[in-house]
C-alpha positions in Angstrom: 126.5 31.6 38.8 126.4 32.5 35.2 127.9 35.6 33.7 124.6 38.0 33.8 124.4 37.1 37.8 128.2 37.6 38.1 128.1 41.2 36.6 125.1 42.0 38.6 127.0 40.7 41.7 130.0 43.0 40.8 127.4 45.9 40.4 126.1 45.3 43.8 129.4 45.2 45.1 130.3 48.5 43.6 127.3 50.2 44.8 128.2 49.1 48.3 131.6 50.2 47.9 130.4 53.8 46.6 127.9 53.9 49.3 130.6 53.2 52.2 132.5 56.5 52.0 129.2 58.3 51.6 128.4 57.0 54.9 131.2 58.1 56.6 131.3 61.6 54.6 127.5 61.8 56.3 128.7 60.7 59.7 131.7 63.2 59.5 129.4 66.4 58.5 127.6 65.3 61.8 130.5 65.4 63.9 131.4 68.9 62.1 128.2 70.4 62.7 128.5 69.6 66.5 132.0 70.8 66.7 132.0 73.7 64.6 128.7 75.0 63.4 126.5 74.5 66.4 129.2 76.2 68.8 129.1 79.4 66.5 125.6 79.5 65.6 123.8 78.1 68.8 121.0 75.3 69.2 118.8 77.0 66.7 115.8 75.7 65.0 118.2 75.9 61.7 121.2 74.0 63.2 118.0 71.3 64.5 117.2 71.1 60.9 120.9 70.7 59.6 121.3 67.8 62.2 118.0 66.2 61.5 118.6 66.5 57.8 122.3 65.0 58.1 120.6 61.8 60.2 118.2 61.4 58.0 120.7 61.3 55.3 122.9 58.9 57.0 119.7 56.3 57.4 118.7 56.7 53.7 122.1 56.1 52.7 122.3 52.9 54.5 118.9 51.9 53.4 119.8 52.5 49.8 122.2 49.9 50.2 120.1 47.5 52.0 117.6 47.9 49.2 119.9 47.0 46.7 120.9 44.0 48.5 117.5 42.5 48.9 116.8 43.1 45.1 119.8 41.2 44.2 118.4 38.3 46.5 114.7 38.9 45.2 113.4 39.5 48.6 110.1 41.0 48.2 109.1 43.7 50.7 105.4 44.2 51.3 104.4 47.8 50.7 103.1 48.0 54.2 106.2 49.0 56.5 108.7 48.2 54.1 111.5 50.0 55.7 111.2 47.9 58.7 111.0 44.9 56.9 113.8 45.6 54.7 115.9 46.2 58.0 114.8 43.3 59.7 115.8 41.2 56.7 119.0 42.1 56.6 119.5 40.9 59.9 118.5 37.2 58.9 120.7 34.6 57.9 119.1 32.7 54.9 120.3 29.1 54.7 121.8 28.3 51.3 121.4 31.9 50.2 123.3 34.5 51.9 124.4 35.4 55.6 123.2 38.2 57.4 124.2 41.5 56.2 124.0 43.2 59.5 124.1 42.2 63.2 121.3 42.5 65.4 123.2 45.2 67.6 123.4 46.9 64.3 120.0 46.5 63.4 118.6 47.9 67.0 121.2 51.1 66.4 119.7 51.6 62.8 116.1 51.1 63.9 116.0 54.2 66.0 117.6 56.1 63.3 114.8 54.7 61.2 112.2 55.7 63.6 113.4 59.2 63.5 113.7 59.6 60.1 110.3 58.5 59.6 109.3 61.4 61.9 111.5 63.6 60.2 109.9 62.9 57.2 106.4 64.1 58.3 107.7 66.9 60.8 107.9 70.0 59.0 108.8 72.2 61.9 112.1 73.2 63.3 111.4 72.8 67.2 113.6 69.5 67.6 114.4 67.7 71.2 118.2 68.5 71.1 118.8 65.5 73.7 117.1 63.3 71.1 119.4 64.8 68.3 122.5 64.2 70.4 121.2 60.6 71.3 121.0 59.6 67.3 124.2 61.2 66.8 125.7 59.2 69.5 124.1 56.5 67.9 125.6 57.1 64.5 129.1 57.4 66.2 128.5 53.8 67.8 126.9 52.0 64.5 129.4 53.5 62.1 132.4 51.7 62.1 130.6 48.3 62.7 128.1 48.8 59.9 131.2 49.2 57.7 132.8 46.3 58.8 129.8 44.2 58.2 129.0 45.6 54.6 132.6 44.7 53.6 132.4 41.3 54.9 129.1 40.8 53.0 130.7 42.3 50.0 133.5 39.5 50.4 130.7 36.8 50.4 129.0 38.3 47.2 132.8 38.3 45.4 133.1 35.0 46.2 129.7 34.0 45.4 130.2 35.7 41.8 133.8 34.6 41.6 134.5 31.2 43.0 137.3 30.8 41.2 139.3 34.0 42.4 138.6 32.9 46.3 140.9 31.4 48.8 
């Protein structure tokens, strides 16, 4: 790996490490909204929009990391359904190029969040299904620590790739 590519790898690592705490922050805001805001205000259209927006932010933050990874490894994404394609590619191990970024379980959890985000982007009302919002919130809780662990594992792979003299 040349110096330019090593620098790009270091930038990718920094990007992943910057966004991991943001994922935690959004997850914590979702939890806080359910523990504090909703009991105080109630299940209104406004609190539903709050939860929906936070769920969308979580998905977008994860996807931003995945886009950077795809660009680094020069994965071309088709303009049609690139969001789904991106997530699927993150679950693939590419021989002699890179390991998978996320497990199949993580991909399944994030796929449901992605579906919701797509719906949210084109739904302008406030009458959300509270059961669905709760289910998606549980999904974030289930996937969060695993996603962070998988991103850290992948970060270590990139570091070893960029700086083989520093490994092991």
